[in-house]
N, C-alpha and C positions, 0 to 999 in steps of 0.2 A: 611464212608468206602462203597467203589460198589457194587452190584454187577450185575455179571459176567454171571451168565443168570442163566436159569431155568433144575436145573436135573432130580425130578424126580416131581411127582402125586404119598402120603403116599393113601394106598387103602389095609384100618385093613379086613379082616377074617375069619371069625373064626378057621376054619381049613385049608390049606397052599394044599394038594392034591387037592383034589373036586377042591377048587379053583384057581387053576392050570390048569385043567384039562379042568374043562366049558373055561379059559381066552386062552386058546391056543384053540379050540375050536373056537370059533369068531375069531381066524384071527391073536393073541396074535404070537407075538417070543418072548424070552428067551435070555435075552441082561447078566446076573447076572443067574445062578442054585439058588435054593434053599440053604443058608445057616441058619445054628442061631447062633445067637445073642444074644452067655447068661453073655455079662454083659447092652446090651441093654433089657434081657428077653423077646427072640422074632425072631423068626423066618421070614425072607426075601429073597423074589425073584422081578429080577431085568424084565420088559418085558416092548416090546417097541407096543402102539398099533396104528391100523392105519399106520404104515409107518411115523408118525413125536415124538408121545406123549407118555411119559417115565411115566412107571407103578410101582412104588413100593411096591404088595401087603407084606402088614405086616399081621400075625401070631401068637397068643402065642405061647409059647413055652409049661405053663402051664398056668393056669386061677385062683390061686394063688397067684398073687401079679406082674399081664401078668401088662405093664400102659399101651398097652390099652383095661383093662379090660369091659372102663368108658364108650368107645364107641363104642367095643360090646356088649353093656347091651340097645345102640339108633340104633341096629339092624348095626355094622359096616360102610363100603363105607369109600369115601374120608374125608380124617380125616386129608392130608397137604399138603404146597408148599414147598419143598426142592430145593434150589438156592445155586450156589456156589460163595467164596469169593474165592479173598486170599489173607488175613486174614482174622480168624475166631474170632479168640479175638477182637481183636478191631472192628468185628459185633456187637458181640452178649454187649458191650460193648453203640455201635452206641443206637440197642432193647434198651435198661436197661433206656439206660437218658430216654429214652421216653415214657420210663411207662411201657414197655415191663416189662411180669413174667421169669423169665430164670424158663424153664420145663425141663435142664436136665446139666448141665452144658459139656461142652466138654470130647468127648471116643471117641477111636476108633472104627468107622463101621466097623465089620471085614471084612459084604460081598464089600468093599471097595477102602480098606485098605486106607481110608480119617481118620483128624475129625472130627464127630461133635455135636454138639452144638441143641437144639431146647425153642425156644421161642413158650410163648402166644402173644399175643400184645393184646393192650384197648381192640375192635375189634371182640377180639372171637375169631381170625384167630389163627391158630397151623403155626408158617417156624422152618422148619428146616433147616441147614446152614452148607455146606459142602466146607469140603479145599479146594483149590483149585491141590494142593500137598496132592501126598501120603507121606505116612506112613513106611520109608522102616526100616525095625527089626534088 
């Protein structure tokens, strides 16, 4: 099952407001305004940095039960790579067959209107896969 492209690099921050201010002051520009995703229990914003690299800032909605809490305990920062795939379910099956651990079964990512799923590869790398096609309500 092919990977089409890099969609973004995930970067965990403690609070969206101050982090967004800092990134914008360094020259980033907003591609997707901050959005609360109640299913994933995070607030996300998509930025473009240095004209080439899409970075998703990820902040917990609350400290209780946040999926990024462990990353924040280690100081936040680089968290995951996200790749576009034409068939999300097939790609996840391929990853599991290679020994990856399913971290999050496919769900709708509000900010992107696409299904996403997360795995952790045996190397420790956390990878998000995002469906190429948007979900239309």
